[in-house]
ZALO-720487 format. One record per atom (N, C-alpha, C): residue number from 1; residue in three letters; x, y, z. Coordinates in steps of 0.1 Angstrom, whole numbers, plus 5000, padded with zeros to 4 digits. Example, Ala and Ser with C-alpha at 12.3 -4.5 7.8 and 13.67 -1.06 7.14 Angstrom:
// residues 2
  resi  resn    px    py    pz
     1   ALA  5132  4943  5078
     1   ALA  5123  4955  5078
     1   ALA  5132  4967  5078
     2   SER  5128  4978  5071
     2   SER  5137  4989  5071
     2   SER  5129  5000  5079
// end
This chain:
// residues 137
  resi  resn    px    py    pz
     1   MET  5012  4990  5004
     1   MET  4997  4998  5000
     1   MET  5008  5014  5001
     2   ALA  5004  5022  4988
     2   ALA  5016  5034  4989
     2   ALA  5010  5041  5002
     3   ASP  5024  5049  5005
     3   ASP  5022  5061  5015
     3   ASP  5016  5074  5013
     4   SER  5011  5083  5022
     4   SER  5009  5094  5015
     4   SER  5019  5106  5020
     5   PRO  5021  5117  5013
     5   PRO  5025  5129  5013
     5   PRO  5027  5134  5029
     6   PHE  5018  5130  5035
     6   PHE  5017  5134  5050
     6   PHE  5026  5124  5060
     7   VAL  5026  5111  5057
     7   VAL  5029  5105  5065
     7   VAL  5049  5107  5060
     8   ASP  5051  5103  5046
     8   ASP  5064  5109  5046
     8   ASP  5069  5121  5051
     9   ALA  5061  5130  5050
     9   ALA  5068  5143  5060
     9   ALA  5071  5142  5075
    10   VAL  5059  5138  5082
    10   VAL  5062  5132  5095
    10   VAL  5075  5122  5094
    11   ARG  5078  5111  5087
    11   ARG  5090  5108  5089
    11   ARG  5101  5114  5087
    12   HIS  5099  5124  5075
    12   HIS  5112  5132  5072
    12   HIS  5114  5141  5083
    13   HIS  5104  5145  5093
    13   HIS  5105  5154  5102
    13   HIS  5115  5148  5113
    14   LEU  5109  5134  5114
    14   LEU  5119  5126  5127
    14   LEU  5130  5125  5120
    15   VAL  5135  5121  5109
    15   VAL  5147  5118  5104
    15   VAL  5157  5129  5107
    16   SER  5150  5142  5104
    16   SER  5159  5152  5103
    16   SER  5162  5160  5117
    17   GLU  5156  5154  5128
    17   GLU  5157  5157  5146
    17   GLU  5169  5144  5148
    18   GLY  5172  5132  5137
    18   GLY  5183  5123  5140
    18   GLY  5173  5109  5144
    19   TRP  5163  5111  5147
    19   TRP  5154  5095  5148
    19   TRP  5154  5085  5136
    20   MET  5158  5074  5140
    20   MET  5154  5063  5130
    20   MET  5138  5056  5130
    21   THR  5136  5057  5118
    21   THR  5120  5056  5116
    21   THR  5119  5041  5107
    22   ALA  5106  5038  5111
    22   ALA  5101  5031  5105
    22   ALA  5085  5027  5105
    23   ARG  5078  5026  5093
    23   ARG  5064  5028  5089
    23   ARG  5055  5016  5092
    24   THR  5043  5014  5094
    24   THR  5033  5005  5093
    24   THR  5021  5012  5088
    25   ARG  5014  5008  5076
    25   ARG  5003  5013  5075
    25   ARG  4990  5003  5083
    26   VAL  4986  5006  5089
    26   VAL  4972  4999  5098
    26   VAL  4959  4997  5089
    27   ASN  4956  5010  5085
    27   ASN  4945  5006  5075
    27   ASN  4943  5018  5066
    28   ASP  4937  5025  5054
    28   ASP  4936  5034  5043
    28   ASP  4938  5047  5053
    29   ALA  4929  5046  5066
    29   ALA  4935  5061  5069
    29   ALA  4943  5064  5076
    30   THR  4952  5053  5079
    30   THR  4961  5054  5092
    30   THR  4973  5044  5092
    31   ALA  4984  5053  5096
    31   ALA  4998  5049  5099
    31   ALA  5002  5050  5110
    32   VAL  5015  5042  5115
    32   VAL  5020  5044  5129
    32   VAL  5034  5042  5119
    33   VAL  5045  5052  5129
    33   VAL  5058  5059  5125
    33   VAL  5060  5053  5138
    34   ARG  5070  5044  5137
    34   ARG  5084  5040  5153
    34   ARG  5094  5049  5149
    35   ALA  5100  5054  5158
    35   ALA  5108  5063  5157
    35   ALA  5118  5055  5173
    36   LEU  5133  5060  5170
    36   LEU  5142  5058  5180
    36   LEU  5152  5061  5174
    37   ARG  5156  5065  5186
    37   ARG  5169  5075  5189
    37   ARG  5179  5071  5203
    38   GLU  5192  5073  5202
    38   GLU  5196  5070  5213
    38   GLU  5210  5081  5217
    39   ASP  5206  5092  5218
    39   ASP  5213  5104  5223
    39   ASP  5213  5106  5239
    40   GLY  5204  5103  5245
    40   GLY  5203  5104  5259
    40   GLY  5196  5119  5262
    41   ARG  5189  5125  5252
    41   ARG  5185  5137  5252
    41   ARG  5165  5133  5256
    42   GLY  5163  5132  5259
    42   GLY  5145  5127  5261
    42   GLY  5144  5113  5259
    43   PRO  5131  5110  5255
    43   PRO  5126  5098  5253
    43   PRO  5139  5089  5240
    44   SER  5137  5077  5240
    44   SER  5144  5069  5230
    44   SER  5137  5065  5221
    45   ARG  5121  5063  5222
    45   ARG  5109  5057  5216
    45   ARG  5101  5063  5218
    46   VAL  5095  5065  5206
    46   VAL  5078  5074  5197
    46   VAL  5074  5063  5192
    47   LEU  5064  5067  5197
    47   LEU  5052  5061  5184
    47   LEU  5042  5069  5181
    48   VAL  5041  5071  5164
    48   VAL  5032  5083  5163
    48   VAL  5023  5079  5151
    49   MET  5009  5079  5156
    49   MET  4997  5077  5149
    49   MET  4996  5083  5139
    50   VAL  4997  5082  5126
    50   VAL  4992  5096  5115
    50   VAL  4981  5088  5111
    51   VAL  4969  5097  5112
    51   VAL  4959  5096  5104
    51   VAL  4957  5107  5095
    52   ASP  4958  5102  5081
    52   ASP  4962  5110  5069
    52   ASP  4954  5110  5056
    53   ASP  4939  5107  5063
    53   ASP  4926  5105  5053
    53   ASP  4921  5117  5064
    54   PRO  4916  5126  5057
    54   PRO  4910  5140  5056
    54   PRO  4893  5135  5062
    55   ASP  4889  5127  5053
    55   ASP  4876  5123  5058
    55   ASP  4869  5116  5070
    56   ALA  4884  5111  5076
    56   ALA  4883  5103  5083
    56   ALA  4881  5110  5099
    57   ALA  4878  5104  5108
    57   ALA  4875  5110  5123
    57   ALA  4885  5102  5135
    58   VAL  4894  5107  5140
    58   VAL  4899  5101  5148
    58   VAL  4890  5102  5163
    59   VAL  4895  5089  5170
    59   VAL  4882  5088  5184
    59   VAL  4890  5081  5192
    60   THR  4880  5079  5203
    60   THR  4887  5074  5214
    60   THR  4899  5060  5212
    61   ASP  4890  5051  5204
    61   ASP  4897  5038  5200
    61   ASP  4908  5042  5192
    62   HIS  4914  5049  5184
    62   HIS  4923  5057  5177
    62   HIS  4936  5056  5190
    63   VAL  4930  5063  5197
    63   VAL  4940  5067  5212
    63   VAL  4943  5054  5219
    64   ALA  4932  5045  5221
    64   ALA  4935  5036  5231
    64   ALA  4947  5028  5225
    65   ARG  4946  5023  5209
    65   ARG  4949  5014  5201
    65   ARG  4969  5022  5200
    66   LEU  4969  5034  5203
    66   LEU  4983  5040  5201
    66   LEU  4988  5036  5218
    67   VAL  4981  5042  5229
    67   VAL  4985  5038  5242
    67   VAL  4989  5025  5241
    68   ALA  4984  5015  5239
    68   ALA  4981  5002  5242
    68   ALA  5001  5003  5231
    69   GLY  5001  5004  5220
    69   GLY  5014  5001  5217
    69   GLY  5027  5012  5222
    70   ALA  5023  5019  5227
    70   ALA  5033  5027  5231
    70   ALA  5037  5022  5245
    71   GLU  5026  5016  5254
    71   GLU  5031  5009  5265
    71   GLU  5037  4998  5261
    72   ARG  5032  4987  5252
    72   ARG  5042  4976  5246
    72   ARG  5056  4977  5247
    73   ARG  5062  4989  5239
    73   ARG  5067  4997  5231
    73   ARG  5083  5003  5243
    74   ASP  5075  5008  5254
    74   ASP  5083  5015  5264
    74   ASP  5080  5028  5254
    75   ALA  5072  5033  5248
    75   ALA  5075  5048  5242
    75   ALA  5068  5058  5243
    76   ALA  5071  5069  5244
    76   ALA  5062  5083  5242
    76   ALA  5053  5077  5229
    77   ALA  5041  5090  5232
    77   ALA  5034  5087  5219
    77   ALA  5027  5097  5215
    78   LEU  5026  5103  5201
    78   LEU  5021  5112  5194
    78   LEU  5010  5109  5186
    79   LEU  5000  5120  5185
    79   LEU  4990  5117  5176
    79   LEU  4990  5129  5166
    80   THR  4988  5123  5154
    80   THR  4985  5133  5145
    80   THR  4978  5136  5134
    81   SER  4968  5141  5127
    81   SER  4960  5141  5119
    81   SER  4953  5152  5112
    82   LEU  4954  5145  5098
    82   LEU  4948  5154  5088
    82   LEU  4929  5153  5092
    83   ALA  4925  5147  5099
    83   ALA  4909  5145  5101
    83   ALA  4910  5153  5113
    84   THR  4897  5156  5114
    84   THR  4892  5156  5129
    84   THR  4894  5148  5138
    85   VAL  4900  5153  5151
    85   VAL  4897  5147  5164
    85   VAL  4889  5152  5174
    86   THR  4883  5139  5177
    86   THR  4869  5145  5183
    86   THR  4872  5149  5197
    87   ASP  4858  5156  5202
    87   ASP  4862  5160  5216
    87   ASP  4866  5151  5225
    88   ARG  4859  5139  5224
    88   ARG  4864  5127  5236
    88   ARG  4879  5123  5231
    89   ALA  4882  5119  5218
    89   ALA  4895  5116  5216
    89   ALA  4906  5123  5220
    90   HIS  4903  5137  5221
    90   HIS  4910  5146  5224
    90   HIS  4913  5148  5240
    91   ARG  4899  5147  5250
    91   ARG  4903  5143  5261
    91   ARG  4908  5130  5268
    92   THR  4907  5121  5258
    92   THR  4914  5107  5261
    92   THR  4926  5108  5261
    93   ALA  4932  5116  5248
    93   ALA  4946  5115  5245
    93   ALA  4955  5126  5259
    94   ASP  4948  5135  5261
    94   ASP  4952  5144  5272
    94   ASP  4953  5134  5288
    95   ALA  4944  5126  5290
    95   ALA  4944  5120  5303
    95   ALA  4955  5108  5298
    96   ARG  4957  5103  5289
    96   ARG  4964  5090  5288
    96   ARG  4981  5097  5286
    97   GLY  4983  5110  5281
    97   GLY  4996  5116  5282
    97   GLY  5002  5112  5267
    98   VAL  4990  5115  5256
    98   VAL  4994  5117  5241
    98   VAL  4992  5128  5242
    99   ALA  5005  5133  5232
    99   ALA  5006  5148  5231
    99   ALA  4996  5145  5213
   100   VAL  4988  5157  5210
   100   VAL  4983  5154  5198
   100   VAL  4989  5168  5190
   101   VAL  4990  5163  5178
   101   VAL  5001  5174  5173
   101   VAL  4994  5179  5160
   102   ALA  4994  5190  5158
   102   ALA  4992  5197  5143
   102   ALA  4997  5192  5132
   103   PRO  4989  5193  5123
   103   PRO  4998  5186  5107
   103   PRO  5007  5199  5105
   104   ALA  5009  5211  5106
   104   ALA  5018  5216  5103
   104   ALA  5032  5216  5111
   105   ILE  5029  5214  5122
   105   ILE  5045  5211  5129
   105   ILE  5050  5200  5119
   106   PHE  5043  5191  5114
   106   PHE  5056  5182  5104
   106   PHE  5054  5182  5087
   107   ARG  5043  5190  5085
   107   ARG  5043  5198  5071
   107   ARG  5051  5212  5065
   108   ASP  5051  5219  5071
   108   ASP  5055  5233  5074
   108   ASP  5070  5231  5079
   109   SER  5083  5234  5066
   109   SER  5095  5234  5067
   109   SER  5099  5245  5076
   110   SER  5092  5255  5080
   110   SER  5096  5267  5084
   110   SER  5093  5268  5099
   111   VAL  5088  5257  5102
   111   VAL  5084  5250  5118
   111   VAL  5096  5245  5124
   112   GLU  5099  5254  5134
   112   GLU  5111  5249  5141
   112   GLU  5108  5241  5152
   113   THR  5097  5238  5154
   113   THR  5095  5231  5169
   113   THR  5097  5212  5168
   114   THR  5107  5208  5175
   114   THR  5109  5195  5179
   114   THR  5099  5184  5186
   115   VAL  5105  5171  5183
   115   VAL  5097  5164  5189
   115   VAL  5098  5162  5205
   116   LEU  5111  5159  5207
   116   LEU  5114  5162  5218
   116   LEU  5109  5177  5228
   117   GLU  5104  5185  5219
   117   GLU  5096  5201  5226
   117   GLU  5082  5197  5228
   118   ILE  5077  5192  5222
   118   ILE  5067  5187  5220
   118   ILE  5060  5177  5231
   119   LEU  5072  5170  5234
   119   LEU  5068  5160  5242
   119   LEU  5072  5166  5257
   120   GLU  5078  5174  5256
   120   GLU  5082  5186  5270
   120   GLU  5072  5191  5273
   121   ALA  5066  5199  5267
   121   ALA  5054  5204  5267
   121   ALA  5042  5200  5266
   122   ASP  5037  5183  5263
   122   ASP  5028  5180  5267
   122   ASP  5032  5174  5279
   123   ARG  5042  5170  5288
   123   ARG  5042  5167  5299
   123   ARG  5041  5180  5310
   124   ARG  5044  5191  5306
   124   ARG  5042  5203  5312
   124   ARG  5023  5209  5314
   125   GLY  5021  5205  5303
   125   GLY  5006  5208  5303
   125   GLY  5004  5219  5297
   126   ASP  5015  5223  5288
   126   ASP  5013  5234  5275
   126   ASP  5003  5231  5267
   127   ASP  4995  5243  5264
   127   ASP  4991  5237  5248
   127   ASP  4994  5239  5233
   128   GLY  5002  5249  5239
   128   GLY  5013  5248  5223
   128   GLY  5004  5245  5209
   129   GLU  5014  5240  5200
   129   GLU  5007  5234  5187
   129   GLU  4995  5223  5189
   130   VAL  4986  5224  5196
   130   VAL  4977  5212  5194
   130   VAL  4967  5212  5184
   131   VAL  4959  5202  5177
   131   VAL  4948  5199  5171
   131   VAL  4937  5205  5178
   132   GLU  4928  5212  5174
   132   GLU  4918  5220  5182
   132   GLU  4905  5204  5182
   133   PRO  4899  5202  5194
   133   PRO  4890  5191  5194
   133   PRO  4879  5195  5188
   134   ALA  4873  5185  5182
   134   ALA  4856  5185  5177
   134   ALA  4847  5176  5187
   135   ASP  4830  5175  5185
   135   ASP  4828  5169  5189
   135   ASP  4826  5152  5183
   136   GLU  4826  5143  5192
   136   GLU  4825  5128  5187
   136   GLU  4812  5122  5183
   137   PRO  4811  5118  5172
   137   PRO  4794  5115  5171
   137   PRO  4789  5102  5177
// end
């Protein structure tokens, strides 16, 4: 199954920060990018769920699967989406320590925010660059 430009942008962003990456396509709307780095600066493993279908909706099941995968791999978790992130999914992500990241962070080369900065801001509770929640159907 072919990847999308958005999944490629996420991987490129991570690689440019020194992460080694691998991706798995979960379904037509979702991919997971696994990232690893061993430089001693913050988490060494990150799992990023990428929802690249703008017609999809990110719901609590997405967050639950991401959290379960991150826990199995002892990894930090990020969620980024071209689709709507429902209000319930956003609250669940906040409660479970999943940073919900605006697509512009990965797509816009002029944005200089790093994954480590995102994870640190999420731990502090900063709002920073997050996807606005929407109501879950």
